[in-house]
N, C-alpha and C positions, 0 to 999 in steps of 0.2 A: 234680532235683539243685539244690542251692543255687547261686546265681549270678545273672547278669543275667536280667531277665524277657524272655520271648520271645512275640511276638504275631503274629497272622495278619492280613495287610493286602491279600492278593490271592488270588482263586480263579479257576481255569480248568479246564475239563473237555471231553472229547470222549466222548460216550456214545451209546447207541442211543436215549436219551430226551432228547437235546439237546446243544448245543455251548456252553452257558453254565451256570454253577452254578445260577442262578435258574430257568432253564427245566427243568433236571434236577430240582430240588427240587420245583417245582410239579407236575411229572408224577408223581413218586413219591407225593406227598401226595394226588394224584387217583387213586391206585391203578392207574396205567397200567403195562402190561408192554411191555418192549422186545424181547421174544423173538419170533422169527419163523423161517420157513424160510430156509435158507442159499441165497444166490443167486450168490455169487462162483465156485462150482465145483459140479460135478455130484455129488450125494450119493447117487445111486441104489444104489451098491454098499455104502453104509454103513448100519449099523443105526440111526443117528441122523441126522435130516435138518434139524435146527433148531439155532439158537444165538442169542446176543445179538450179531448181526452189524450193524455200522454200514454202512448202505447209501447214505447221502447225503453222505459226506465229500468235500468239494471242497478238495483240498490247495492249489489255486491261490489260495485266499483268504488263505493264510498265507505262501506262497513261490512263486517262479517254477518252471516245469516242470523246468528244468535242475537246480535245487537239489533238487527233490523226487526226481528220478531217482537221486540219490546217497544216498538214505535208504530203509531198509526201512519198511514200514507202521507199525511200532511207534514208530520214531523220528519219523516224520511226525506221528503222534498227539501225542507228547510235546512237540514244538516248537510245534504248534498250540495245545495247552492252555497252554503256558508263555507264549505271546504273549497269550492271553486273560487269564492271571493277572497278568502284568506291566502290561497295559493297565488292568486293574481296580485295581491297586495305586497307579497314578499315579506310579510311579517314573520318574525321568529319570537313567539311568545315566551320562550325561555329567557329572553332579554328584557322582558317587560314586567312591571309590577302588576301581578294579576288582579289586584284590587283597584287598578286604574283602567282596567279593560272590562267592558260589560257587553250585554246583549239586550236589545229591545226589538222584539219581533211581533208583528201583528197577524191576526187571523180573524176572519169573520165568524167561523163556525167551529174550527178545531177538529177533534177526532171523531167525525161523523161516521166513518167506516167502522170504527171500533164499537161505537154505540149500536149500530145496526147488527153487527156480528154477535155481540154479547146479548143483546135483547132477544135475538132469534134463539140462542142457546137457552136463555132463561125460559122462554115460552115453550120450547120443544123438549127440553131435557131437565128443567128445574134449576133452582138457584145454586145448587151445589156444583153445577157445571160452568158457572160464570168464571172467567179467567181472573186469577189474582193480579194480573197485569192490566186489568180493565181500566182502572182509574189513571195510572200513569200513562196509558196510551190515549185515553180520550180527552184528558185535560188540555185546555187551550194553551197553557204555558209549557206544554211538553216540548214545543219547538225551541223556545229560548233556553229551557233547562238543558236539553240534550246538546245544544250548540256549546253551552258553557262547559259541559262535561267533556265534549270532544276536544276542547282546547285548554281545559284546566283553568277557566276564567272565574274570578271571584268578585268582580265589581258589580255595578248596577245591573239588575237582571229582572225584567218583567215583561208581561204580554199585554198588548193593547188589542181590545176587541171592540171595534166600532164599525162593524159591517164592511162595506166596500171602501171605507176611508181608512181602514186599519193600517195598511202598508204605509200610506202617506203620513198618518199620525205617528207611526213608529219612527220613521225617519225624522220627522219634525221634532219629536220629543228627544230623540238622540242628539240632534243638532243643538237643542237648548241645553242639554246635559253637558256636552263638551264645551260649548260657548261659555257656560257659567263656571267652568273649572272643576266640575265634579268628576269628570272622567277625561282620559286622554284619547281613548280609542273605543268605538262601539261597533259591534256587528249588528246590523239592523235591516229591516225589510218586512216582507210578509210571505205567508204560505197558505195554501188552501188545496183541499182535495175533496170537493163536494160533488164530483161527478159520481153519484152513488144512487142507490134505490130511493132513499128518502129525500136526498138533495134534489134529484130530478123531479120526483113526484110533487114535492112541495112547491117548486117554482112553476111546474105545470098547473097545479091547482090555483096558484095565484094569477095565472094567465100572463105571466111575465115573459115567457120564452117565445122566440120565433118558432113557427111550425113548418118551415120550408123544408120538409123532409126529403123532397126530391132534389133539392139543390143546396145542400148544407154549406158549401163553401161560399155561396152567395147570400147566406141567411143573415149575417151580421151587417146591418146597413145603416150606420150612424148618419144622421142628417139627410137621409134619403126618404122620399115620400112613400116608397114601397116597403119600408120597414114594418115588421110586425112583432118586435120584441127582441130581447137580447139573447145571446148564446152562452150557456153555462160552460165554464172552463175551469181548469186546474193548473197548478204550478207554484213556483216560488221565485222570488227575487230577493237577493241579499247584497247589501253594500257594506264595505268597510269604510268607515269615516273616522277621521282623526284630526286632532288639533294641528294647525298648519305648521308651526315651528317643529313639532314632533316629527311630522312627515318629512320636512326639509332636513332635519338632523340625520335621518336614516336614508336620505337620498331616494325617497320613494317616488314612484311615478304618480303624479297627481292628475286625475282626470278633469276635475272641476271643483268649484267651491259652492257650498250651500250658503246662500246669502240671506234667505228669509223664509218664514213659516207663518201661515195664518190658519186659524181654525175657528169655526162657528157652528151653530146649529140653527135650523129653520124654526124649531119650536112650533111646528105646524101640524104634521101628520106622520105616522109611523113609517109609511112607505113612500108617499107622494112628496115631491119637492114643492116649495113655494113657486107658483107659476111665474112670478115676477123675477125669480132668480136672485132675490135680494140676499139670501144667506150665502149663496155661492159667491156672489159679487163681493160681499164683505170679507170673506176668506181671502180672496185675491187681493183686495185692497190692503188687508193687514199684512199679507206676505210681501207685497211691494213696499209698503211703508217700513216693514222690518228690515228689508234689504236696502232701503234708501234708494230704490230703483224707480225712476219714472216709467210709466206705462209705455211711453213712446220709444223706450230703449229695448223693449222685449221683442225678440225676433220670432220666437216659436212658442206656441202653446199646445201642450198635449192635453186634449180635452178628455173629460170623463167619458163622453160620447158613447153611451150604451146602445143606442139604436132603439130606444123606447121614446114614444112621442113626448111624454111628460119631461123626461130628462133633456132631450135634444132642444126643446123649445125653451125650457127654463135656463139651460146653460148658455144658449145663444143670447138670451136677454141679459144674462149676467155679464157675458163678455162685452157686449155693446155698452152696457152701463159703466163698466170699469174703464174701458179703453176709448170710448167715444169715437171720434173720427180715426184715431190710430188703430182701431180694430180692423180697418180695411187694408192696412199694410202689414197686418200680422198673419203669419202662416199658422194654421190650426189643423191638427189632424187627430183622428181617433184610431189608435192601433188595436182597439177592440174589434175593428172590422176584420183584422187578420187573426187575432188570437182568441176572440170571445172574451167573456167577463170572468176573471179569476177571483172575483169577490175580494177577500182580504189581502190577496197577493197582488192585485192589479196595480195599486199605487206604486209599489216598489218596482215592478217591471217597467212601468211608465216613467219613473224617475231615471231608471237605467237608459231608457230610450232617449230622454232629454239630454242626458250626459253624453251619450254617443253622438247625438245630433250636433252637439257643440263641438265634439272632437273631430267629427268627420265632415262637417259643413254639408250635411245631407239630411233632409227631412223625409221620414217615411210617409207614405200616402194614406189617405182614407180610401180603402178599396171598396168596391160595390156602390160607390156614390155615382150611380148612373143617372138618377133623376132627382136632383136636389130639391128638397122641400123649400118652397118659396117662403114659408113662414120662418125658416132659419136664415133668411136674408141671403139671396144668391150673390150679393156683392162681397160677402165674406169669402176668404180663401181657405177652404177646407182641404186643400192639397188633394184634389180628387184623382184617384186611379193610379197615378205615377209619382214616384219619389221626386223631390225637388232639390237641386243643388242651391244652397244658400248659406252664407256665412252666418253662424249663430253664436252670438256673444252671450245672450241671455235667454233663458227659457223658463217657463213656468209649467207646473204639472198640477192638474185638478183631480181630486177624488171626492166623490159625493156618495153618501151611503144611506141605506134605510136607517130610520131613526132621525133623519134630518141632518146627519153629520156632513160637514163640508170641511175640506182641508186643501191647502195649496202650498206648494214648495216653489221657491224662487232659486234658480241655479245659474251660475255664471262661469264664463271662461276664466282661466287663471293664467 
């Protein structure tokens, strides 16, 4: 969209591969996997025993225990990642108009752990034992609300809930908000903590998940013919974005510029994408047009790349439709091969990956791509197995979600 320029000045994340953006990116480029057996609960009755589960999260590094008890795990992740991002940005909110600083954070599910816990109390002990904090812990907007409380922010504040596109949508809507002049700074991204009893059982019942229990680190296999589903994961990615002149005036470190945003819906099926990839293609086209960026200029594409047959084939078709012959000079990778699928958080994490690829001239690999699926076009460069040094001036990030939601961000070097 035409309007004020919008830049990224802070990055924060909580993932299985690290609690800082740099640690995460280094692990991805080393080809490490964050997938392992689930330890938080007994999975013996489930057909899937592994996930991208965060095992070493110490919430007391970010807040006291009393405060933490008032938040579901997904909100704890989001506040922790926001603290990291704000610290990275160097912002001092006492010097800002709090009504010009806001929060837009996405989640696909929200407080699922709280729902499970309180429902169990209801069934076993009766309605009188349900916690009075149940609603503020389970509500999806608890993430953005608690971030605002943490920093005393009073501007635009809402939650986006669009399944696996939530994080991308949140960043895109934040970009539009600042570009239009309604805010100067936004804390934005996504958070999810659905590695839980009902979360795992639901995706198992839908037969969406890989069942490679003997080799969990090799289970997430985007664009590989031996894939058998995605890997459920959890985490949060938060960015601080602000108007360019505002960032310059305070001598902020600027990572990259958000150039464009596209969003569509397939209007086809509640879980399956259009086989032609038309909806995803249109989202990419809209983002490129918004950025006034020719497809031939894009160096890197972070694919949604779930490792499900329907997604991989449809997204491949979409990429070829949008980029034509330029698709074959484009570097494409799926970092879900390392991290699994963080649902509403995944788009934000992948935007961070694109930003750091631009900064470090390094593209993380698609690990486990041992036997490329010929139907995904073996001539395309999915950056198999090893990271690639490459100058990246422009990158785009795709997120596609249940409900047919498609979103795309265009990001550039500054």
